[in-house]
Structures are given as C-alpha cells and as structure tokens.
N, C-alpha and C positions, 0 to 999 in steps of 0.2 A: 737434372734437377740441381738447383742451387743450394748452397749451404750458407746459413747465417749463424754466427757464433755469439752467444750471449757473452757480455763483457766479463761476467764472473767466471764463466767456463774458461775463457782465455787466461785469466789470472790463475785459475787452478792448474792449468797446463803448465804455466811458467813456474809455479811453486813446486809442482811435482818434479819437473825437470831439474830445478835447482837442488831439491832435496837429494835426488839420485846422483847428481853431479858432485855434490859435496861428499857423498859416500865413496864414490869411485869415479875418477876422471873418465869421461866418455860415456858413462851410463846415462847421463841426462840426455845426450843426443840419441841414444838408443830408445829411451822413453818417448821422445818426440817422434822418432821413426815409427814406433808402434802405434802412436796416436794417429799419424798420417795414414798408416795402413788401415786402421779401423775406420777412419773417415772414408777412405776409398771403398771399403766393404759396405759401409752404410749407404753411400751414394749409389752403389751398384745395385743394391737390393734392400731398400729402406724398410720394407714390410716383412723381412724375413727374420728379424731378431725378436726376442721375447718381449712381451709387454710387461710393463711395470704396473702394479696395482696403484690406482690413484684415488680411491675412496671418494665417492660422491661427485666425481668430476667426469665429464664426458670426454675429456682429453685422452688421447691414446699416446702414451709415452712408451718408448722402447729403449732397450739397453743393448749396446754392442760392447762386448768385452775386449780389452786390450790383451794381446798375447804377451806372456812373460812378466807382466806386471799386474798387481791386484787392483786394477782400475777398470772402469767402464765409461762409455759415452752414454749419457742420458739425452735423448732427443725426441722431438715431436715432428711428425710429418704433417706439413700444412699443404694447402692446395698446390702451390708452385715452388715451395722450398722446404728445406729441412732446417729446423731450429735446434741447434746444439745447446742444451740447457746446462750441462755440467760435464766435467771430467772428474768423476767421483771415485773415491777409494771404496772398495767393496766392504770394508770392515769398519769404517769410521762414519759417524753421523748419518745414519741411513735416512734417506728421503728429505734431507735438508733443502734440496733444490726444487722441490715440487711446486713452490709458489712462484717460481720464475716464469716470466712471460716473454 
C-alpha cells in the first residue's frame, strides 16, 4: 500500500523535529526515526490501530502512536493508499486536523 502525506503533516513533522533538536542535539533525528518506524508499522498493518471518533462522518481515521514521544500519526485508509493527515501531539489542540482531506 502506498502512503500520501498531507502537506500540513509534513510541516508538523519538521516542526516537532526542530523543537526536539533545539532542546538536545540529536533528539530531533530520534524523533524522525520514531516517525519512520510508526510509518512502517502503519503500512504493515493499517487496520490494526485504534479508531478516532469522527462525529457525523463516515470516514474511518486511525491513530498510530510514536514510541518515546507524545505524538501520534492520524491517518485514513483509502482504497489504494493511506493518507497521513497529521503528526499530532497527544496533549495539544485535540482533533484540529479532522477537516483535512
């Protein structure tokens, strides 16, 4: 299955990596490594992660947590690809990404 990344999710990844790198050199790279590991887990078993409540929508959005960091991947499984909607922090601005298509 192929992966498509929403442009906002890409920006969120870069912002998170920069934030961690500013705190401790090398930690931003570790954040990106955990992101890539989560992508591989998602591609291997896209329907195995928890669903996110989407209220009044027929969309099925799932979340794959990153290890070591309080972030998760919010994604939607489509017919022939996975759409990564967000690289979201678990405690900030819940559900801000739900309108992304």
